[in-house]
N, C-alpha and C positions, 0 to 999 in steps of 0.2 A: 194453908198457913201463910201468914204475911211475912215475907222475907225482907221487906223494906226496899225492894227494887220494883220500879214501875217501868213497864214496857210501852207506855203510852207515847213516849217521846222518842222512840227508836227511829233512826233514819237508815235506810238501806243504801249503801254505796256500791255500785257494781264495778267490778274490775274490767278495765278495757280489754277488748279482744286483741289477739295477736295482730290482726290487720290494722286495728286502730292504733296500737302502739307503734307499729312499723311506719304508718303514715305520719305520726307525730315526730318520730325520729327523723324521717325524711324532711319534714317541715323545718325542724330545728337545724338540721345540717344545711339546708338551702339558705336559711336565715344567716347562718354563720358564714357560708361561702360568699354571700352577697354583702357581708358586713365590711367594716373598715380595715380588717387585718389582712393585708395582701398575702402573707405567708400561708394563710388558710385556703387560698385559691389555687395553690400549686397542684399540678396534674397528678403528682404522686400521692398527695393526700386524698384527692378525689377518687383515684383508683383504689387506694387502700380502704376507703369507706365503702365503695361498691363491693370490694372483695369480702369485707367483714360482714356485709349483709347477705352474701351468697351462702347458700346452704350446702355447698360442696365441701367435702373433706377429702383432700388429695393425699394419696400415698405414692411417693416416687420410688420406683424400683430401679435402683442404680447399682451397678457392679461392673466389673471388667468384662470384656468381650468373651463370649462363649462360657459364661459362668452359670447360665440357667435362668436368667431373668424371664424370658418368654415362656420357658417350661413351667416356672412357678406360676405365672399368670394363667396359663392353660389349665393347670391343676386347680387354681382357685375358681376358674370359670367352669370347670368340669367338662371341658370340650377342647378340641384342637382347633383353635382359631388363629393364634399367633404362630407365624413361621418359625421353625426350629431347625437348626443345622449345627454341625460341629465346627462352625467357623463364624465369623462376624456375619450376623443375619439381619438384625433390626437396624434399619437405616433411617428411621423417622422417630419422632416423638408420637407415641400412641396414647391417647386419653380414652380409657374405658369407663364410661359413666353408667353407674347402676340405675336401672329403671325397672318398671314392672313388665317391660316388654319381653315376651318369649322370643328367642332368637336374637340376632344382632343386626343392626343397621350401621352404616358408616359413611362418613364424608371425609374426603381427602382434600388437603389444601397445599398450595405452593408456598414458597418462602415469604410471599407478600400477603398471605392470608386469603388469597382468592380460591374459591372452591373449584376444583378441577375434576372431581369424580364424586359420585353419590351412588350408594347401593343399599336397597331396602332389605336384601337377603344376603348379608355378608357371610362369607365362609373362608376356609383356609386358602383355597386356590386364589381367590380375589385378593386376600391379604398378602399372599406371596407375590402376586403381580404388582400390587400397589407398593410393596416394600422395595421392589427392584426398580421402580420408576423413579428416576433421578429428579423429576420435576416435583414429586411429592415430598413435602417437608414435614407435614404433620397429619395425623388421622384422628378423628373423633369417632368413637364407637359408642353406641347406646344399646343396652340390653341388660338382662338380669345377671347379677353376680350372685350365684347361689349360696355362697358361704356367708353372706351378710343379711341381716334383717335390720335395715336402717330406718329409724323413725326420726323425723325432724331434720334429716340431712341426707345428702347423696354422696356415696362413696365414689371416688374416681381413682382408679389404678392407672399410673402413668409408667408405661414401658419406655425405656430409653436405649439408645445405642450404647455399646461399650465405648468409653472414652479413650481406650488404649489401642484402637485399631490404627496401626501405622500406615495401612494401605489407603485409609480414607480419613483425612484430618477433619472433615466436616462432622464426623461422629462426635469428636471431642467438643467442637464448637456447639453443636446442637444440645448435647448433654449439659455443658457448663452454662449455656444460656438459659436452659430450662431450670437449672438449680438456682441461678441468680434471680430468676423471676418467681421463685417458689417461696412459700412460707416455711 
């Protein structure tokens, strides 16, 4: 039957791929930052753009000293990786990045961001040692977080020192600095 519709003049328009769309966004952003508006060349705007493109979803675990932050993370990881004691224990910012990797690897950094330790087979005793090392300011850990099945993003659990440790004022500074730089 004739419905009055002809398909002879149909044109197929394909949707751009994710990679093509990202490349176009990068091109437009570069055009904007090279343009005449000086305010758009600010480093905070550039950093915010890069962070917006990042597929990481960060969850900060923040609470007072000895309230169970590291125990909670160990439970989520289904393994004893983070040192746990009944006193102030976590002395660094620890970023646990979800990957498909079985087991955990880690890199430790000083306060200037210089790598000072690297371990492909990270375990509780190494974490305990790193945590006690006053030269280590932050640790990045990569491995599977079994309680999540993330598609299109990477979960990052961030363990922090308790900000109320009167014996070590740097814990408060580390935690507040991390919160100030967090979304």
